[in-house]
Backbone of each chain as ProteinMPNN parsed JSONL, in Angstrom:
{"seq_chain_A": "MIAHKIAMKMITAIVRSQKLQDIQTLLVTEGIERFTVATVMGCGSQCGYSEGGKKSAIEVNLLKKIKFEIEVPADKVGGLVDKIMTLCRTPRFGDGKIFVMNIPECFGM", "coords_chain_A": {"N_chain_A": [[61.572, 108.567, 86.376], [64.349, 111.665, 86.179], [65.831, 113.468, 83.232], [68.734, 115.468, 84.273], [68.77, 118.495, 82.838], [70.594, 120.901, 83.289], [74.273, 121.56, 83.365], [76.646, 119.057, 84.899], [78.97, 118.342, 87.331], [81.754, 116.533, 88.311], [83.775, 116.518, 90.867], [86.607, 115.322, 92.981], [87.841, 114.78, 95.396], [90.838, 113.479, 97.105], [91.928, 114.231, 100.248], [93.49, 114.483, 103.671], [92.914, 111.803, 106.181], [92.129, 113.421, 108.228], [90.7, 115.536, 108.048], [88.064, 114.905, 107.516], [85.222, 115.614, 109.268], [85.698, 118.47, 109.045], [85.194, 118.919, 106.126], [83.09, 117.923, 106.058], [81.386, 119.55, 107.299], [81.527, 121.837, 106.025], [80.641, 120.963, 103.197], [77.754, 121.361, 104.168], [77.228, 123.52, 104.637], [77.845, 124.797, 102.557], [75.589, 124.062, 101.851], [74.983, 121.727, 100.152], [74.134, 118.393, 100.252], [74.358, 116.655, 99.298], [76.766, 113.687, 98.584], [79.499, 111.666, 98.61], [81.486, 109.413, 100.706], [84.392, 107.715, 100.74], [86.933, 105.476, 102.393], [90.281, 104.959, 101.606], [93.514, 104.475, 100.285], [96.398, 105.682, 99.342], [99.072, 107.032, 97.591], [101.592, 110.03, 97.051], [103.27, 111.696, 94.898], [105.445, 111.474, 97.089], [105.853, 108.49, 97.52], [104.491, 107.527, 100.125], [106.22, 108.359, 101.986], [107.61, 111.172, 103.938], [109.923, 113.026, 103.889], [113.148, 112.826, 103.861], [112.605, 110.626, 105.401], [113.211, 107.177, 106.365], [113.662, 104.592, 103.962], [111.81, 101.849, 103.976], [111.565, 97.94, 103.133], [109.552, 97.875, 101.563], [108.513, 99.497, 99.03], [107.16, 101.339, 98.013], [104.676, 102.942, 99.967], [101.194, 102.795, 101.358], [99.022, 105.178, 102.334], [96.352, 105.914, 104.201], [93.327, 107.804, 103.193], [91.179, 109.917, 102.632], [88.117, 109.753, 100.602], [86.497, 112.306, 98.988], [83.552, 112.306, 96.887], [81.726, 114.352, 94.913], [78.692, 116.059, 93.408], [78.063, 118.708, 91.491], [76.214, 121.356, 90.197], [78.131, 123.07, 87.567], [78.881, 125.635, 87.727], [79.208, 125.915, 90.305], [81.544, 124.922, 90.954], [84.313, 126.329, 90.868], [84.412, 127.957, 93.251], [84.037, 126.346, 95.494], [86.275, 124.566, 95.104], [88.522, 125.731, 95.629], [87.549, 127.018, 98.234], [87.65, 124.288, 99.622], [90.488, 123.677, 99.626], [91.832, 125.688, 100.839], [90.738, 124.853, 103.026], [92.028, 122.385, 103.402], [94.879, 122.593, 103.516], [98.316, 122.362, 104.429], [101.704, 122.863, 105.376], [103.042, 120.637, 104.581], [103.628, 117.508, 102.777], [101.428, 115.293, 101.398], [99.026, 116.87, 101.161], [96.88, 116.252, 99.26], [94.955, 116.055, 96.33], [93.208, 117.277, 94.027], [90.298, 116.41, 91.833], [89.034, 117.174, 89.053], [85.584, 115.879, 87.001], [83.49, 115.605, 84.176], [80.061, 115.439, 84.151], [78.406, 113.517, 81.76], [75.704, 112.854, 82.069], [72.513, 112.89, 84.34], [71.069, 111.066, 86.87], [67.648, 110.622, 88.62], [66.87, 109.058, 91.084]], "CA_chain_A": [[63.474, 108.793, 86.346], [64.265, 112.991, 85.169], [67.634, 113.729, 83.383], [68.57, 116.726, 84.349], [69.383, 119.273, 81.817], [71.989, 121.444, 83.654], [75.901, 120.916, 83.01], [77.063, 118.67, 86.43], [80.277, 118.325, 87.318], [82.328, 115.647, 89.839], [84.898, 116.603, 92.448], [86.603, 114.293, 93.599], [88.897, 115.199, 96.44], [91.303, 112.542, 97.672], [92.584, 114.255, 101.285], [93.782, 113.361, 104.52], [91.78, 111.186, 106.717], [91.864, 113.831, 109.343], [89.633, 116.467, 107.717], [86.479, 114.546, 107.334], [84.954, 116.166, 109.477], [86.066, 119.465, 108.73], [84.951, 119.229, 104.415], [81.559, 117.566, 105.676], [80.887, 120.882, 108.089], [82.005, 123.285, 104.626], [79.784, 121.165, 102.406], [76.577, 121.551, 104.41], [77.569, 124.98, 105.468], [77.397, 125.493, 101.341], [74.183, 123.831, 101.099], [75.534, 120.683, 99.47], [73.882, 117.56, 101.471], [74.529, 115.033, 98.503], [78.062, 113.658, 98.783], [79.983, 110.098, 98.914], [82.618, 109.231, 101.14], [85.245, 106.503, 100.98], [88.342, 105.607, 102.895], [91.096, 104.715, 100.449], [94.61, 103.915, 100.724], [96.905, 105.887, 98.983], [100.195, 108.296, 98.512], [101.448, 110.777, 95.992], [105.137, 111.431, 94.36], [106.714, 110.654, 97.691], [105.874, 107.247, 97.44], [103.617, 107.39, 100.908], [107.237, 108.275, 102.825], [107.99, 111.747, 104.437], [110.912, 113.665, 103.754], [114.589, 112.562, 104.894], [112.312, 109.381, 106.104], [114.099, 105.652, 106.246], [112.475, 103.772, 103.764], [111.788, 100.516, 104.309], [111.524, 97.134, 101.899], [108.75, 98.371, 100.564], [109.176, 100.71, 97.91], [105.423, 102.095, 97.43], [103.974, 102.375, 101.027], [100.496, 103.42, 101.168], [98.324, 105.98, 103.378], [95.274, 106.357, 105.075], [93.103, 109.012, 102.948], [89.685, 109.972, 102.52], [87.754, 110.45, 99.611], [85.13, 112.963, 98.512], [82.634, 112.854, 95.759], [81.043, 115.467, 94.978], [78.382, 116.186, 91.833], [77.645, 119.697, 92.212], [76.523, 122.371, 89.159], [79.296, 123.697, 86.602], [79.042, 127.319, 88.049], [79.925, 125.853, 91.78], [82.968, 123.961, 91.024], [85.136, 127.077, 91.043], [84.124, 128.196, 94.424], [83.703, 124.752, 96.308], [87.243, 123.96, 94.79], [89.048, 126.783, 96.237], [86.965, 125.936, 99.948], [87.886, 122.867, 99.924], [91.939, 123.66, 99.538], [92.114, 126.706, 101.963], [91.009, 124.093, 104.335], [93.183, 121.394, 103.501], [96.242, 123.482, 103.278], [99.201, 122.655, 105.464], [102.856, 123.264, 104.819], [103.878, 119.128, 104.481], [103.301, 116.858, 101.419], [100.632, 114.849, 101.499], [97.541, 116.865, 101.761], [96.069, 115.155, 99.216], [94.465, 116.079, 95.255], [91.462, 117.507, 93.647], [90.1, 116.039, 89.826], [86.81, 117.924, 88.653], [85.631, 115.317, 85.431], [82.573, 115.848, 83.343], [79.4, 113.83, 83.993], [77.961, 113.526, 80.497], [74.522, 112.575, 82.205], [72.536, 112.534, 85.612], [69.313, 110.902, 86.864], [67.329, 110.976, 89.569], [66.066, 107.639, 91.183]], "C_chain_A": [[63.241, 110.572, 85.135], [65.529, 113.31, 85.199], [67.443, 114.949, 83.605], [69.562, 117.666, 83.308], [71.011, 120.045, 82.054], [73.226, 120.717, 83.722], [76.313, 120.038, 84.961], [78.578, 118.454, 86.401], [80.774, 117.323, 88.419], [83.417, 116.398, 90.018], [85.52, 115.468, 93.242], [88.149, 114.741, 93.945], [89.489, 113.94, 97.383], [92.319, 113.559, 99.755], [92.849, 113.451, 103.176], [92.952, 113.138, 105.035], [90.923, 112.581, 108.05], [90.586, 115.175, 109.242], [88.602, 116.269, 107.173], [85.843, 115.394, 107.799], [85.044, 117.691, 109.417], [85.156, 120.122, 107.193], [83.372, 118.657, 105.09], [81.04, 118.908, 105.864], [80.298, 121.852, 106.504], [80.95, 122.928, 103.91], [77.943, 121.177, 103.032], [76.225, 122.768, 104.387], [76.778, 125.363, 103.87], [76.104, 125.334, 100.708], [74.165, 122.598, 100.058], [75.709, 119.592, 100.161], [74.198, 116.025, 100.822], [76.031, 114.972, 97.981], [78.054, 111.819, 98.662], [81.733, 110.293, 99.601], [83.176, 108.294, 101.57], [86.585, 106.359, 101.509], [89.038, 104.792, 101.858], [92.659, 104.849, 100.809], [95.513, 104.242, 99.635], [98.736, 106.638, 98.992], [100.541, 108.717, 96.966], [103.024, 110.278, 95.443], [106.02, 111.239, 95.447], [106.823, 109.296, 98.276], [104.993, 106.999, 99.076], [105.387, 107.738, 102.169], [107.664, 110.011, 103.347], [109.451, 112.147, 104.394], [111.857, 113.686, 104.226], [114.312, 111.239, 105.376], [113.071, 108.397, 106.127], [112.949, 105.152, 105.448], [112.733, 102.442, 103.987], [112.077, 99.415, 103.178], [110.444, 97.435, 100.907], [108.547, 99.281, 99.738], [107.275, 102.299, 97.897], [104.712, 102.062, 98.692], [102.513, 103.339, 101.17], [99.845, 103.919, 102.549], [96.999, 106.15, 103.936], [94.565, 107.641, 104.348], [91.651, 108.917, 102.63], [89.157, 110.611, 101.428], [86.604, 110.865, 99.551], [84.705, 112.462, 96.92], [81.389, 113.47, 95.679], [80.121, 116.23, 93.82], [78.121, 117.627, 92.307], [77.422, 120.633, 90.392], [77.692, 122.431, 88.544], [79.662, 124.723, 87.124], [79.367, 127.209, 89.563], [81.38, 125.659, 91.978], [83.957, 124.853, 91.136], [85.536, 127.167, 92.758], [84.43, 127.18, 95.55], [85.627, 124.536, 96.32], [88.034, 124.558, 95.872], [88.405, 127.077, 98.321], [87.485, 125.04, 100.523], [89.675, 122.946, 99.943], [92.246, 124.651, 100.424], [92.253, 125.763, 103.024], [91.804, 123.216, 104.819], [94.569, 121.596, 103.625], [96.929, 122.9, 104.362], [100.705, 122.329, 104.59], [103.246, 121.866, 104.354], [102.802, 118.396, 103.346], [102.403, 116.48, 102.176], [99.404, 115.813, 101.543], [95.97, 116.743, 100.281], [95.447, 116.313, 97.099], [93.0, 116.007, 94.62], [91.151, 117.395, 91.992], [88.755, 116.919, 89.773], [87.03, 116.733, 87.138], [83.969, 115.939, 85.176], [81.68, 114.545, 84.013], [77.984, 113.976, 82.894], [75.626, 113.825, 80.872], [74.073, 112.347, 83.732], [70.988, 112.146, 85.884], [69.368, 110.526, 88.269], [67.105, 110.013, 89.767], [64.81, 107.793, 91.553]], "O_chain_A": [[62.593, 110.776, 84.108], [66.285, 113.461, 86.159], [66.423, 115.584, 83.335], [70.767, 117.531, 83.096], [72.069, 119.92, 81.437], [73.32, 119.533, 84.048], [76.159, 120.66, 86.012], [79.226, 118.424, 85.355], [80.134, 117.326, 89.471], [83.932, 116.927, 89.033], [84.892, 114.803, 94.065], [89.148, 114.953, 93.258], [88.789, 113.446, 98.267], [93.408, 113.109, 100.111], [92.51, 112.368, 103.653], [91.951, 113.829, 104.844], [89.785, 112.652, 108.515], [89.836, 115.586, 110.128], [88.06, 117.086, 106.429], [85.61, 116.291, 106.989], [84.049, 118.152, 109.975], [84.652, 121.237, 107.065], [82.41, 119.089, 104.455], [80.394, 119.483, 104.988], [79.213, 122.292, 106.124], [80.121, 123.804, 103.661], [77.023, 120.994, 102.234], [75.077, 123.147, 104.155], [75.687, 125.92, 103.744], [75.575, 125.883, 99.741], [73.303, 122.575, 99.179], [76.785, 119.347, 100.708], [74.275, 114.898, 101.31], [76.531, 115.804, 97.224], [77.126, 111.011, 98.636], [82.708, 110.941, 99.223], [82.809, 107.795, 102.634], [87.432, 107.139, 101.074], [88.382, 103.948, 101.247], [92.876, 105.479, 101.845], [95.645, 103.334, 98.814], [99.452, 106.751, 99.987], [100.106, 108.165, 95.955], [103.659, 109.224, 95.484], [107.184, 110.908, 95.216], [107.566, 108.945, 99.192], [104.846, 105.778, 99.143], [105.379, 107.109, 103.227], [108.681, 110.081, 102.657], [110.199, 111.385, 105.006], [111.944, 114.476, 105.166], [115.248, 110.542, 105.768], [114.149, 108.851, 105.746], [111.764, 105.146, 105.784], [113.865, 101.995, 104.173], [112.788, 99.802, 102.251], [110.49, 97.259, 99.69], [108.289, 100.251, 100.451], [106.828, 103.443, 97.809], [103.96, 101.088, 98.736], [102.654, 104.56, 101.101], [100.005, 103.342, 103.624], [96.956, 107.379, 103.987], [95.051, 108.703, 104.737], [91.075, 107.854, 102.4], [89.482, 111.762, 101.134], [85.642, 110.185, 99.908], [85.5, 112.302, 95.994], [80.315, 113.195, 96.215], [80.754, 117.087, 93.205], [77.957, 117.781, 93.517], [78.303, 120.556, 89.536], [78.511, 121.679, 89.073], [80.875, 124.93, 87.086], [79.761, 128.22, 90.145], [82.148, 126.077, 92.845], [84.912, 124.256, 91.634], [86.502, 126.688, 93.353], [85.175, 127.496, 96.478], [86.224, 124.379, 97.385], [88.208, 123.961, 96.935], [89.096, 127.27, 99.322], [87.765, 124.94, 101.718], [90.123, 121.914, 100.441], [93.312, 124.346, 100.959], [93.227, 125.631, 103.765], [92.242, 123.059, 105.958], [95.339, 120.661, 103.843], [96.26, 122.839, 105.394], [100.813, 121.747, 103.511], [104.044, 122.014, 103.428], [101.614, 118.637, 103.136], [102.247, 116.907, 103.321], [98.539, 115.253, 102.216], [94.766, 116.997, 100.313], [95.884, 117.463, 97.071], [92.087, 115.182, 94.648], [91.641, 118.112, 91.119], [87.775, 117.104, 90.494], [88.035, 116.638, 86.432], [83.408, 116.655, 86.005], [82.023, 113.398, 84.301], [76.871, 114.417, 83.18], [74.743, 114.485, 80.325], [74.865, 111.772, 84.48], [69.992, 112.653, 85.37], [70.334, 110.235, 88.974], [66.977, 109.403, 88.706], [64.077, 106.812, 91.671]]}, "seq_chain_B": "MKMIHAIIQPSKLSDVKQALFDAGLGKMTVYSVNGSSQLTHYPDVHRANDYEPNLMSKVKMEIAVNDKQVKKVVEVIAKAAKNVFNGNGKIFVYDIEQCYRIRTGEQGPQAI", "coords_chain_B": {"N_chain_B": [[95.391, 115.375, 80.344], [94.318, 112.077, 82.318], [92.186, 109.512, 83.906], [93.366, 106.862, 84.639], [91.541, 103.412, 86.276], [91.896, 100.512, 87.651], [90.721, 97.659, 87.61], [91.622, 95.235, 90.076], [93.029, 91.793, 90.576], [93.14, 91.057, 94.32], [95.78, 89.176, 95.206], [97.427, 90.785, 93.456], [98.293, 92.915, 93.801], [100.89, 94.046, 95.25], [102.719, 93.111, 92.921], [101.722, 94.723, 91.106], [102.089, 97.756, 92.703], [104.688, 97.416, 92.571], [105.672, 97.133, 90.104], [105.069, 99.863, 89.02], [105.894, 101.016, 90.242], [108.482, 100.966, 89.452], [108.339, 101.673, 86.89], [109.099, 104.365, 87.711], [106.263, 105.248, 88.636], [104.911, 106.399, 91.255], [102.776, 107.144, 92.48], [98.892, 106.977, 93.622], [95.436, 105.453, 94.027], [94.248, 103.344, 96.2], [91.817, 101.073, 96.734], [89.484, 98.62, 98.212], [87.393, 96.569, 96.1], [83.862, 94.818, 95.48], [83.297, 92.767, 93.117], [81.814, 91.331, 90.14], [83.001, 89.014, 87.578], [84.049, 86.98, 84.477], [85.003, 85.331, 85.458], [84.042, 83.248, 88.169], [84.793, 82.265, 90.701], [87.696, 82.26, 92.597], [90.026, 79.861, 91.708], [90.951, 78.42, 93.646], [89.028, 78.513, 95.978], [87.043, 76.218, 96.834], [84.025, 75.449, 95.112], [81.236, 73.479, 94.64], [79.251, 72.542, 91.202], [77.865, 75.249, 91.335], [77.485, 78.022, 89.423], [76.438, 80.77, 89.983], [76.378, 83.91, 89.131], [78.596, 85.513, 91.326], [79.602, 87.856, 94.143], [83.607, 88.514, 94.188], [86.078, 89.715, 95.741], [88.248, 92.55, 95.094], [90.444, 94.314, 93.649], [90.84, 98.011, 93.62], [92.153, 100.574, 91.669], [93.314, 103.941, 91.07], [94.624, 106.004, 89.322], [96.029, 109.384, 88.482], [97.158, 110.351, 85.517], [99.499, 112.454, 83.33], [98.781, 112.776, 79.803], [100.471, 111.457, 77.935], [101.27, 109.833, 79.556], [99.467, 107.465, 80.055], [99.537, 105.559, 78.064], [102.115, 103.785, 78.476], [101.582, 103.392, 81.483], [99.135, 102.043, 81.498], [100.067, 99.581, 80.059], [101.884, 98.919, 81.595], [100.464, 98.242, 83.859], [98.524, 96.206, 82.756], [100.729, 94.175, 82.254], [101.891, 93.555, 84.477], [99.642, 92.365, 85.793], [98.498, 90.447, 84.957], [97.382, 87.205, 85.173], [97.42, 83.131, 85.254], [94.516, 82.224, 84.651], [90.902, 83.422, 83.813], [89.914, 86.283, 84.268], [91.131, 88.56, 85.599], [90.74, 91.61, 85.27], [89.991, 94.81, 84.771], [91.02, 97.991, 83.119], [89.953, 101.141, 83.042], [89.821, 104.161, 80.718], [89.682, 107.929, 82.137], [88.707, 110.963, 81.199], [90.122, 114.174, 82.689], [89.076, 116.885, 83.516], [89.864, 118.86, 85.3], [93.101, 119.344, 87.35], [93.801, 120.088, 90.683], [96.431, 120.849, 92.924], [96.583, 120.649, 96.467], [98.157, 121.441, 98.311], [100.239, 123.575, 96.936], [98.281, 124.511, 95.657], [98.349, 124.661, 92.808], [97.846, 124.292, 89.418], [96.493, 122.516, 86.637], [98.188, 120.283, 84.332], [100.753, 120.033, 85.538], [100.122, 119.527, 88.106], [99.708, 117.025, 88.501]], "CA_chain_B": [[94.884, 114.262, 82.143], [93.43, 110.776, 82.564], [92.415, 109.241, 85.1], [93.086, 105.216, 85.094], [90.959, 103.123, 87.066], [91.918, 99.77, 86.936], [90.234, 96.152, 88.77], [92.696, 94.257, 89.578], [92.839, 90.488, 91.724], [94.107, 91.31, 95.388], [96.982, 89.083, 95.353], [98.234, 91.006, 92.22], [98.702, 94.528, 94.428], [102.164, 94.394, 95.121], [103.327, 93.224, 91.783], [101.337, 96.303, 90.107], [102.488, 98.582, 92.91], [106.252, 97.512, 92.326], [105.986, 97.414, 88.6], [104.528, 100.673, 88.933], [107.316, 102.059, 90.848], [110.3, 100.282, 88.881], [108.795, 102.528, 85.703], [108.79, 105.704, 87.777], [105.406, 106.11, 89.07], [105.041, 105.915, 92.765], [101.368, 107.76, 92.66], [98.298, 105.904, 92.632], [95.211, 105.814, 95.08], [93.668, 102.012, 96.0], [90.895, 100.641, 97.624], [88.96, 97.197, 97.851], [85.689, 96.196, 95.801], [83.603, 93.411, 94.801], [82.664, 92.691, 91.335], [81.728, 89.695, 89.371], [83.354, 89.016, 85.858], [84.102, 85.941, 83.768], [85.553, 84.102, 86.832], [83.024, 82.997, 88.874], [85.239, 81.58, 91.828], [88.785, 81.838, 92.442], [90.075, 78.488, 91.571], [91.523, 77.778, 95.096], [87.934, 77.679, 96.782], [85.903, 74.972, 96.24], [81.926, 75.924, 95.265], [80.945, 72.657, 93.875], [77.789, 73.186, 90.967], [77.6, 76.461, 91.787], [77.856, 78.783, 88.722], [75.865, 82.339, 90.4], [77.732, 85.048, 89.078], [78.817, 85.741, 92.371], [80.432, 89.247, 93.695], [84.433, 88.29, 94.36], [86.831, 90.819, 96.277], [88.956, 92.539, 93.972], [91.405, 95.74, 94.329], [90.995, 99.103, 92.778], [93.402, 101.157, 91.444], [93.289, 105.04, 90.824], [95.886, 106.385, 88.93], [96.2, 110.364, 87.417], [98.265, 110.75, 84.88], [99.48, 113.474, 81.868], [98.467, 112.441, 78.229], [101.626, 110.977, 77.141], [102.011, 108.525, 79.848], [98.673, 106.778, 80.01], [99.709, 104.454, 77.212], [102.66, 103.284, 79.291], [100.998, 103.074, 82.615], [98.228, 100.621, 80.714], [100.894, 98.808, 79.468], [102.909, 98.473, 83.036], [99.582, 97.07, 84.532], [98.271, 94.93, 82.302], [101.612, 92.885, 81.666], [102.119, 93.12, 85.863], [98.311, 92.209, 86.863], [98.376, 89.232, 84.191], [97.477, 85.394, 85.981], [96.866, 82.141, 83.984], [92.965, 82.339, 84.652], [89.923, 84.607, 84.035], [89.184, 87.346, 85.996], [92.268, 89.494, 85.312], [90.59, 92.476, 85.483], [89.673, 95.166, 83.502], [91.377, 99.281, 82.934], [89.123, 102.312, 82.087], [90.936, 105.52, 80.974], [88.324, 108.676, 81.664], [89.092, 112.539, 80.97], [89.747, 114.599, 83.826], [89.053, 118.161, 83.301], [90.957, 120.231, 85.798], [93.466, 118.61, 88.536], [93.99, 120.849, 91.525], [97.653, 120.143, 94.13], [95.966, 120.886, 97.175], [99.517, 121.891, 99.389], [100.403, 124.718, 96.916], [97.022, 125.526, 94.936], [98.388, 124.48, 91.395], [96.722, 123.745, 88.629], [96.447, 121.75, 85.33], [99.278, 119.123, 84.032], [101.703, 120.066, 86.903], [99.931, 119.1, 89.446], [99.617, 115.948, 88.942]], "C_chain_B": [[94.019, 113.607, 81.52], [93.115, 110.514, 83.414], [92.175, 107.281, 84.605], [92.335, 104.741, 86.041], [91.065, 101.523, 86.045], [91.558, 98.773, 88.164], [90.776, 95.512, 88.615], [92.315, 92.735, 91.04], [94.196, 91.573, 93.16], [95.382, 90.769, 95.361], [97.99, 89.392, 94.585], [99.081, 92.64, 93.019], [99.555, 94.449, 94.484], [102.471, 94.139, 94.042], [103.008, 94.744, 91.246], [101.988, 97.371, 90.903], [103.701, 98.61, 92.941], [106.648, 97.747, 90.96], [105.995, 99.291, 88.289], [105.761, 101.691, 89.291], [108.61, 101.927, 89.812], [109.745, 101.473, 87.765], [108.582, 104.132, 86.275], [107.844, 106.024, 88.379], [105.139, 105.516, 90.304], [103.278, 106.726, 93.148], [100.113, 107.061, 92.271], [97.016, 106.224, 94.561], [93.927, 104.309, 94.906], [92.491, 101.923, 97.39], [90.3, 99.25, 97.367], [87.649, 97.342, 97.695], [85.435, 95.449, 96.274], [82.854, 93.89, 93.881], [82.848, 91.435, 90.733], [82.599, 90.156, 87.871], [83.093, 87.514, 85.647], [84.155, 84.945, 84.655], [84.462, 84.265, 87.7], [83.174, 83.201, 90.664], [86.705, 81.766, 91.769], [89.02, 80.537, 92.584], [90.721, 77.668, 92.966], [90.682, 77.885, 96.103], [87.197, 77.351, 95.805], [84.793, 75.572, 96.478], [82.144, 74.407, 93.831], [79.245, 73.133, 93.091], [77.16, 74.56, 91.338], [78.194, 77.878, 90.628], [77.285, 80.407, 88.842], [77.152, 83.129, 89.893], [77.62, 85.652, 90.599], [80.046, 87.242, 92.757], [82.134, 88.571, 94.471], [85.417, 90.031, 94.69], [88.057, 91.124, 95.374], [89.617, 94.129, 94.378], [90.854, 96.815, 92.952], [91.912, 100.042, 92.572], [93.149, 102.702, 90.531], [94.247, 105.768, 90.349], [95.874, 108.03, 87.778], [97.065, 110.427, 86.617], [97.947, 112.059, 83.932], [98.697, 112.33, 80.408], [99.091, 111.058, 78.087], [101.7, 109.533, 77.819], [100.929, 107.269, 79.907], [99.236, 105.242, 79.224], [100.781, 103.498, 78.065], [102.253, 102.649, 80.67], [100.024, 101.847, 82.929], [98.884, 99.446, 80.702], [101.659, 97.742, 80.783], [102.045, 97.393, 84.142], [99.362, 95.904, 84.203], [99.26, 93.725, 82.379], [101.478, 92.781, 83.317], [101.048, 92.22, 87.019], [97.851, 91.174, 86.095], [98.579, 87.735, 85.161], [97.108, 84.609, 84.691], [95.226, 82.064, 83.997], [92.55, 83.209, 84.269], [90.5, 85.569, 85.096], [90.446, 88.371, 86.149], [92.271, 90.648, 86.031], [90.593, 93.345, 84.854], [90.338, 97.014, 83.899], [90.162, 99.887, 82.338], [90.224, 103.415, 82.134], [89.18, 106.683, 80.629], [88.922, 110.157, 81.717], [89.163, 113.086, 82.155], [90.195, 116.528, 83.321], [89.627, 119.387, 83.778], [91.801, 119.513, 87.151], [94.244, 120.064, 89.709], [95.285, 120.266, 92.823], [96.791, 121.05, 94.939], [97.318, 122.16, 98.226], [100.159, 123.781, 98.667], [99.645, 125.463, 95.692], [97.74, 125.324, 93.193], [97.514, 123.952, 90.756], [96.961, 122.822, 87.322], [97.698, 120.17, 85.105], [100.428, 119.086, 85.34], [101.527, 119.745, 87.716], [99.628, 118.186, 89.467], [101.037, 114.98, 89.34]], "O_chain_B": [[93.229, 113.947, 80.639], [93.629, 111.2, 84.297], [91.131, 106.683, 84.345], [92.242, 105.551, 86.963], [90.757, 101.228, 84.891], [91.919, 98.924, 89.331], [90.906, 94.921, 87.543], [91.6, 92.783, 92.041], [95.232, 92.234, 93.091], [96.297, 91.586, 95.466], [99.098, 88.855, 94.614], [100.15, 93.178, 92.732], [99.897, 94.878, 93.382], [102.715, 95.253, 93.579], [103.808, 95.657, 91.037], [102.586, 98.164, 90.175], [104.193, 99.681, 93.297], [107.652, 98.369, 90.613], [106.764, 99.859, 87.514], [106.283, 102.686, 88.788], [109.478, 102.762, 89.558], [110.587, 102.355, 87.595], [108.059, 105.005, 85.581], [107.995, 107.113, 88.935], [105.125, 104.296, 90.461], [102.855, 106.665, 94.302], [99.94, 106.595, 91.145], [97.332, 106.76, 95.623], [93.088, 104.153, 94.019], [92.405, 102.467, 98.491], [90.612, 98.703, 96.309], [86.843, 97.873, 98.459], [86.032, 94.974, 97.24], [82.11, 94.861, 93.74], [83.811, 90.673, 90.809], [82.741, 91.252, 87.328], [82.277, 86.85, 86.287], [83.503, 83.901, 84.65], [83.993, 85.377, 87.943], [82.47, 83.748, 91.512], [87.129, 81.366, 90.684], [88.398, 79.913, 93.443], [90.864, 76.453, 93.096], [91.098, 77.514, 97.2], [86.832, 77.73, 94.692], [84.438, 76.106, 97.529], [82.761, 74.32, 92.769], [78.331, 73.705, 93.684], [75.968, 74.734, 91.591], [79.138, 78.601, 90.946], [77.595, 81.224, 87.975], [78.358, 83.041, 90.123], [76.59, 86.216, 90.969], [80.974, 87.61, 92.037], [81.858, 88.02, 95.536], [85.375, 91.081, 94.048], [88.787, 90.231, 94.945], [89.228, 94.865, 95.285], [90.584, 96.527, 91.786], [92.567, 100.325, 93.575], [92.808, 102.597, 89.353], [94.872, 106.315, 91.257], [95.745, 107.929, 86.558], [98.138, 110.632, 87.184], [96.861, 112.599, 83.725], [98.213, 111.202, 80.5], [98.559, 109.948, 78.1], [101.987, 108.471, 77.268], [101.387, 106.13, 79.822], [99.298, 104.132, 79.752], [100.329, 102.394, 78.371], [102.571, 101.49, 80.939], [99.96, 101.059, 83.873], [98.451, 98.411, 81.209], [101.875, 96.535, 80.897], [102.399, 96.436, 84.83], [99.667, 94.853, 84.767], [98.887, 92.56, 82.523], [100.854, 91.761, 83.613], [101.203, 91.729, 88.137], [96.723, 90.798, 86.412], [99.614, 87.323, 85.684], [96.706, 85.009, 83.598], [94.81, 81.714, 82.893], [93.324, 84.157, 84.139], [91.152, 85.594, 86.14], [90.432, 88.982, 87.217], [93.046, 90.982, 86.926], [91.307, 93.094, 83.883], [90.096, 97.347, 85.059], [89.484, 99.406, 81.43], [91.101, 103.639, 82.968], [88.249, 106.608, 79.827], [89.806, 110.283, 82.564], [88.327, 112.651, 82.948], [91.231, 117.085, 82.958], [89.852, 120.457, 83.213], [91.051, 119.112, 88.04], [95.129, 120.826, 89.321], [94.992, 119.321, 93.555], [96.279, 122.048, 94.432], [97.186, 123.323, 98.607], [100.412, 124.783, 99.337], [99.991, 126.431, 95.014], [97.352, 126.202, 92.423], [96.571, 123.285, 91.182], [98.136, 122.455, 87.3], [97.773, 119.223, 85.887], [100.78, 118.06, 85.922], [102.459, 119.496, 88.481], [99.053, 117.933, 90.526], [100.902, 113.848, 89.803]]}, "name": "protein", "num_of_chains": 2, "seq": "MIAHKIAMKMITAIVRSQKLQDIQTLLVTEGIERFTVATVMGCGSQCGYSEGGKKSAIEVNLLKKIKFEIEVPADKVGGLVDKIMTLCRTPRFGDGKIFVMNIPECFGMMKMIHAIIQPSKLSDVKQALFDAGLGKMTVYSVNGSSQLTHYPDVHRANDYEPNLMSKVKMEIAVNDKQVKKVVEVIAKAAKNVFNGNGKIFVYDIEQCYRIRTGEQGPQAI"}
């Protein structure tokens, strides 16, 4: 078990499910081959409804999203976040969010 | 900015969702997970003489909020997810260093 001394950050990106392939390609071209992907359900401030859309009986409508968890050294975070944001940006609501969290310790098993 | 992870029972998802909506919070990420806790099986599932810690289906909810909302959200979830038996779930709170809204590129607390 080797503890890494470099500061590591975890980037959690929750994006539209159609962007899976694009982000995967981006990460591999960036030289990041280690990441986790999960299919999740979620919604943002619009509660899962498009603007002007008719609301149904359910008030919070969960939509299908893809969650990426990418662990990178702290100096790579800024560049990678910018690239993911440019790739996933559309003029419509529901593009997603990116969270950056600190990883105090990281072990290679 | 904090990230709240709540692991709750699948049957309580709609209650928690509704309670959060009533409290003015409609943003969340939800996915199903498996986990074990004090409760080894749901009471309606009959398992005679079997007390091995087995994995039961749970729902994990992730909600990013600003610091002043943390207490309110935790209280709302805890109240709505409560059940009569054990295994109601857990709530964890983590720090978020930075948050980005992809559509506008906003950063920080206003992007949540």
